[in-house]
C-alpha positions, 0 to 999 in steps of 0.5 A: 260662909263655908256652910254657903259656899257648899251649898252654892257648889251643890245646887251648880252641881245638879244643874250640871246634872240636870243637862245630862237629859237634854244633852242625850237627846242629840246623841247617836239614834243608836247610843244605848243608855247604860254605855252613855252611863259608863261612857260619861264615867269614863271620861270624867274620872279620866278628866278627874284623875289627870286633875289631881295628879297635875295638881300633886294632890293623890297619894295612896298611904292612907287611903280608907279602903272599904269607904272607897270600895261602897262609893266606888261600887255605888257610883257603877251600879247607879248608872245600869240601875237608873236607865234600867228603872226608866227602860222598864217603867218608864221615863217619868216613874222612873226618875221620880222614884230613883230621885225622889227616894235618896235624900230619904233613904240619905236621912235614914243613913244619916240617922244610922251612921251620925245617930242622930236624926235630920231636923224638921227642916230636912223634913219639910224641904224634902217633902216639897221637893219630892212633891214637886218632882211628882207634880213636874214629871208625871203630868203629860205622861203614860205611867207605867208601874212595873215592881221590877222597875219601881226596885230598881228606881229604888235602888238607884236612889240607893245607890247614890244615897249611899255613894254620898254617904261614903263619900263624906266619911272618906272627905275625914282623911282625903282631899275633894279632888282625890276622892272623886278622883278615886272614886269614878275611876274605880268606877269606871274599871267596874263598868269595864265589861259593859263595853263589850256587850254593847254597840259601840260604833255611835262613839267614833261619830262626832255627835256620839263624842261631844255629847259624851265629853260633855257628860264625861268633864261637865256632868261628871267630873266638874259636877261630882268635884263641886258636890263632893267640896261641897259634902264638906260643910254641909250633912249628906242628907241636906247635900242628896235634898240639895240635889233635886235641882237636877229635875228642876233643870232638866224641866226648864231646858226642856221648856226653853232649849229642847222647845217641851210644854209644860202643863200648869200642875208642872209648873205647880212642880217648879215652885214646890220644888223651888221652895223646898230647896229656899227652906232647906238653904235658908234654914239648914243652921245659916245665922241670920243677922238678928240670931248673931245680935242675940247671941252678940248680946249674951255673950256681952252681958255674960261677960259684964 
């Protein structure tokens, strides 16, 4: 049951992340993407900290300093890495490289940290999902390949994978609510200097406030709270692959809410993404009825 709930939590979180692109469409024209990212961390971190303090689940004693610093720095680094990559190399390539590289890097990190390579099911699901991302984002776009943009996108994927692995380590000693509150509050502090470099006047507009509140509370605070809770029941490599539901959600919102059109090839990408997620959610450690029956029967024979 815990494994199934963890999968559900992560998928819901990824769907919430998938709303960020649609939300930015409604932001004021002068809103810079990097400040949007920094603002969502600031609002999300504050909301999480208030939530944890209200529940009285926060205590300074026993916090591992190094994993906390790594998780916070990784989440802070993700924002400028990702948005800079998209601005240099384009939305299609930047998004695919950043989101698609994260599961591969997470699997390698699991291999190094846990001394255990990811299973074949993870590999099949990851290949299907990444192929789906490629088909989903590339058609209809002018592809621009920039070495600098490519490296920045890899940096974004690495940042998210490292954040996930470090958070997994923190969850062994602290409650999930406290972990996200501390990590995101610290991440927001790391990004404070960015607010002195860009125009902030749009933050006083009604549309700007609504967008930032949605991104900070829904797409950051609630989403990462669910994601971190889900991390307690699955491997970090599995969690990052499940997070590929984000581009799927973004594409569907673009079609049904914004009015964008998907090509035949792009719909094929949707199907591949769904297939990859189905493989992962159906076979990542879940016990089927037949498996339980055979195990119970074997135990009964051993007892007799």
